[in-house]
C-alpha positions in Angstrom: -77.2 26.1 32.5 -80.5 24.3 32.3 -81.0 20.7 31.9 -83.5 18.7 29.9 -84.7 15.2 29.4 -83.4 13.6 26.1 -86.8 13.0 24.3 -89.1 11.0 26.5 -86.0 9.2 28.0 -84.8 9.5 31.7 -81.5 11.0 30.7 -81.0 14.3 31.4 -78.4 16.2 29.5 -77.6 19.9 29.3 -79.4 22.5 26.9 -76.0 23.0 25.0 -74.0 20.0 23.8 -70.5 20.5 23.2 -69.7 19.0 19.7 -65.9 17.4 19.9 -65.0 17.1 16.2 -63.0 20.2 16.7 -60.9 18.4 19.0 -58.3 16.2 17.5 -54.8 15.9 16.1 -53.9 17.0 12.6 -52.0 14.1 11.4 -52.8 10.4 11.3 -53.0 7.4 9.0 -53.1 8.2 5.4 -56.4 8.3 3.7 -58.4 8.7 6.9 -60.1 12.2 7.9 -58.0 14.6 9.4 -59.1 18.4 9.4 -56.7 21.5 9.5 -59.0 23.6 11.5 -58.8 21.0 14.8 -57.2 21.6 18.0 -54.4 19.6 19.5 -54.8 18.1 23.0 -53.2 21.2 24.6 -55.4 23.5 22.9 -58.5 21.4 23.6 -58.3 20.9 27.4 -59.0 24.5 28.5 -62.3 24.6 26.4 -63.6 21.4 27.7 -62.6 22.5 31.2 -64.5 26.0 30.5 -67.4 23.8 29.2 -67.8 21.7 32.6 -67.3 24.7 34.5 -69.9 26.3 32.7 -72.2 23.6 33.5 -72.4 21.7 30.1 -72.4 18.0 31.0 -72.9 16.6 27.5 -70.0 15.8 25.3 -70.6 14.5 21.8 -67.6 12.8 19.8 -67.5 9.8 16.9 -64.7 7.2 16.6 -64.0 8.8 13.2 -63.3 12.3 14.6 -59.6 12.7 13.7 -59.3 8.8 13.6 -59.7 8.5 17.2 -57.9 11.6 18.4 -61.0 13.3 19.5 -62.2 10.4 21.7 -58.6 10.2 23.3 -58.3 13.8 23.9 -61.9 14.2 25.4 -61.8 11.0 27.5 -58.8 12.0 29.1 -59.8 15.6 29.7 -63.0 14.5 31.6 -61.4 11.9 33.7 -58.9 14.9 34.8 -61.6 17.6 35.1 -64.8 15.6 36.4 -65.9 12.4 37.7 -67.6 9.9 35.5 -71.2 9.9 36.5 -71.1 13.9 36.4 -71.1 13.7 32.6 -73.0 12.3 29.5 -70.4 11.1 26.9 -72.0 10.2 23.4 -70.1 8.5 20.5 -71.0 7.0 17.3 -70.2 4.2 15.0 -70.2 3.6 11.5 -67.4 5.2 9.5 -64.1 3.5 8.2 -61.5 3.1 11.0 -59.1 0.7 9.2 -58.3 -1.0 6.1 -60.3 -4.4 6.5 -63.4 -5.4 5.1 -65.0 -5.3 8.2 -63.7 -1.7 9.5 -67.0 0.0 8.4 -70.7 -0.1 8.5 -73.0 -1.8 10.9 -72.6 -5.2 10.9 -72.4 -7.2 14.2 -68.6 -7.5 13.6 -68.1 -3.7 13.1 -70.1 -2.5 16.1 -68.7 -4.9 18.7 -65.3 -4.1 17.6 -66.2 -0.4 17.6 -67.7 0.0 20.9 -64.6 -1.7 22.4 -61.9 0.5 20.7 -64.1 3.5 21.6 -64.3 2.9 25.2 -60.6 2.1 25.1 -59.8 5.3 23.8 -62.4 7.4 26.0 -61.1 5.5 28.9 -64.4 4.7 30.3 -66.4 1.2 31.0 -69.4 2.6 29.1 -70.7 5.3 27.1 -74.0 7.2 28.0 -75.3 7.6 24.2 -74.0 5.2 21.4 -75.3 6.6 18.2 -75.2 5.3 14.4 -73.7 7.8 12.4 -75.1 6.8 9.3 -77.6 4.4 7.9 -76.0 1.3 6.5 -77.7 0.0 3.3 -75.7 -3.2 3.2 -76.3 -4.7 6.7 -80.0 -6.3 7.5 -81.6 -3.7 10.1 -82.1 -6.5 12.2 -78.7 -7.5 12.6 -77.8 -3.8 13.6 -80.5 -3.6 16.0 -79.8 -6.7 17.7 -76.3 -6.0 17.8 -76.8 -2.5 19.4 -79.3 -4.3 21.9 -76.4 -6.6 23.0 -74.0 -3.6 23.7 -76.8 -2.0 25.8 -77.3 -5.6 27.7 -73.4 -5.7 28.2 -73.3 -2.6 30.1 -71.2 -0.6 27.2 -74.1 1.8 26.2 -76.8 3.0 28.3 -78.9 4.7 25.6 -79.1 4.3 21.8 -79.3 7.3 19.0 -79.1 7.8 15.3 -77.8 10.2 13.1 -78.6 11.9 9.5 -80.8 9.6 7.6 -84.2 9.6 5.9 -87.2 9.3 8.3 -88.6 6.4 6.5 -85.5 4.6 7.5 -85.3 5.6 10.9 -88.8 4.4 11.2 -87.9 1.0 9.8 -85.0 0.8 12.4 -87.3 1.5 15.4 -90.0 -0.8 13.9 -87.3 -3.8 13.8 -86.4 -2.8 17.3 -89.9 -3.1 18.3 -90.3 -6.5 16.6 -87.2 -8.1 18.3 -87.7 -6.8 21.7 -84.6 -4.6 21.4 -83.4 -1.5 22.7 -85.0 1.6 20.8 -83.3 4.9 19.8 -84.0 7.7 22.1 -82.2 10.5 19.8 -81.8 11.5 16.2 -78.8 13.8 15.6 -79.3 15.7 12.4 -78.6 18.8 10.2 -80.4 21.7 11.6 -80.3 25.1 11.2 -82.0 28.5 10.0 -80.2 27.6 6.7 -81.3 23.5 6.5 -85.0 23.3 7.7 -85.8 20.2 5.6 -86.0 18.2 8.8 -89.1 19.8 9.4 -91.1 18.1 6.8 -90.9 14.4 8.2 -88.0 13.6 10.4 -89.1 16.2 13.3 -92.5 15.4 13.5 -91.9 11.6 13.6 -89.5 12.4 16.6 -92.0 14.2 18.4 -94.5 11.7 17.9 -92.3 8.7 19.3 -90.7 10.9 22.0 -87.4 11.0 20.2 -85.1 13.8 21.3 -83.5 15.6 18.5 -79.7 16.9 18.8 -79.1 18.9 15.8 -75.6 19.3 14.4 -74.2 22.4 12.6 -76.9 24.7 14.0 -74.9 27.7 12.8 -74.5 26.3 9.5 -70.7 25.9 9.9 -70.7 29.3 11.0 -72.6 30.9 8.2 -74.9 32.3 10.3 -72.3 34.1 12.6 -70.5 36.1 9.7 -71.4 38.2 6.5 -71.9 35.7 3.4 -68.6 37.0 1.8 -66.8 36.2 4.9 -64.4 33.0 5.4 -62.6 31.1 7.9 -59.9 28.6 8.2 -62.4 26.0 8.1 -64.8 27.2 5.5 -61.9 27.3 3.2 -60.3 24.0 3.9 -63.4 21.9 5.2 -64.2 19.1 2.4 -67.1 18.1 4.6 -68.7 21.6 4.6 -67.9 22.3 0.8 -70.0 19.0 0.0 -72.9 19.8 2.2 -73.4 23.4 1.9 -73.9 25.2 -1.4 -72.9 28.5 -2.0 -74.9 31.3 -0.3 -78.3 32.0 -2.7 -80.4 34.8 -2.3 -82.6 33.2 0.6 -79.6 32.3 2.6 -78.4 36.0 2.3 -81.7 37.2 3.4 -81.7 35.2 6.6 -78.2 35.6 7.3 -79.3 39.4 7.0 -82.2 38.9 9.6 -80.0 37.4 12.1 -77.8 40.5 11.9 -80.4 42.7 12.6 -81.8 41.1 15.4 -78.3 40.7 16.8 -77.8 44.3 16.4 -81.2 45.4 17.9 -80.6 43.2 20.9 -76.8 43.9 21.4 -75.9 40.2 21.1 -74.0 38.0 18.8 -75.4 36.5 15.7 -74.5 33.1 17.2 -76.6 33.7 20.2 -79.7 34.6 18.0 -79.3 31.5 15.6 -78.8 29.2 18.3 -81.7 30.8 20.2 -83.6 29.8 17.1 -82.9 26.4 17.3 -83.4 25.8 20.9 -87.1 27.0 20.9 -87.9 24.5 17.9 -90.4 22.2 19.3 -88.4 18.9 18.3 -85.2 20.1 19.9 -83.5 18.7 23.0 -80.1 20.2 22.5 -78.1 21.7 19.8 -74.3 20.4 19.2 -72.5 23.2 19.0 -68.5 22.9 18.1 -66.0 25.3 19.4 -62.3 26.2 18.6 -62.3 29.7 20.6 -63.5 30.6 24.2 -65.7 33.4 22.5 -67.6 30.4 20.7 -68.2 28.6 24.0 -69.5 32.1 25.5 -71.9 32.6 23.1 -73.2 29.0 23.2 -73.7 29.5 26.7 -75.2 32.8 26.5 -77.6 31.6 24.0 -79.5 29.8 26.7 -80.8 33.2 28.1 -82.3 34.6 24.8 -85.7 33.9 23.9 -86.9 35.3 20.5 -90.5 36.7 20.1 -92.8 35.7 17.6 -92.0 38.6 15.3 -88.4 37.9 15.4 -89.1 34.2 14.8 -90.9 35.2 11.6 -88.1 37.4 10.8 -85.8 34.7 10.7 -87.9 32.2 8.8 -90.0 33.9 6.2 -86.9 34.0 3.8 -86.2 30.2 3.8 -86.9 28.4 0.5 -87.0 24.4 0.2 -83.7 22.8 -0.7 -82.3 19.7 -1.4 -81.2 17.9 2.0 -77.6 17.0 2.5 -75.7 15.2 5.0 -76.8 11.6 4.7 
């Protein structure tokens, strides 16, 4: 496993980040996000341990993943299998975590409550990377940035990151931090894959210019790049988030999926390795976030670090792409 700097920051992360949305109990409070495809604590722990043994040091979760269950599972496993200073723990704030009017968003009230709750669930005194999960249109950005700065000053987070918004919104947040003398974001977590490249237009150039590391989520397009278009999985059949963000495959998608298949067959490797290698080779990217529910998913993610695509292969993969409506904000 290789290790890279997160943007221009001094934080070193593994070249693959383990996405932890797939770790979480399937039962929870009515009305809150639960998923039919997530793994119980018993089934999650072997994968977390295997990731650590392979050299993965960076783990990305969020308070809303299975309503806090993901944070609890990840925190306990990391405490059992390694020492705190050997891993990078990233979590997120924004989503609804209760029935009260201040139980969501990026207000000072919610941020201060949410960081303490996340630390309790994770069983740690600090997170390495505290990320805003979405842009909050209902809270002044100065309030958000000062609250996040205070979280850092209190030692509860060491770096700040953002996720899934328009580039102009991200630029406004960074500018507010500069004007206030507050902590800037060092990372942007966004949807980016061979089937969704709209971030290349504005967000990624801005991140490169500002020294912000990109942590792509869904680098395999929720698995669509790893199988034929007609194939389905338990997740693809039941994931409401997936259904809202990924439209039915069109001719462009099918051509890209076919290109992935051809290259994988020529090289004698998996499709996942090809698709992840492409993401890793993009100039703005620090580390793709890969969710796993099976050991072979983890094996493919790790093996992708040894794959370097040549220019002809890169062209073969990208030529069929056509512009589409961005999603995931």
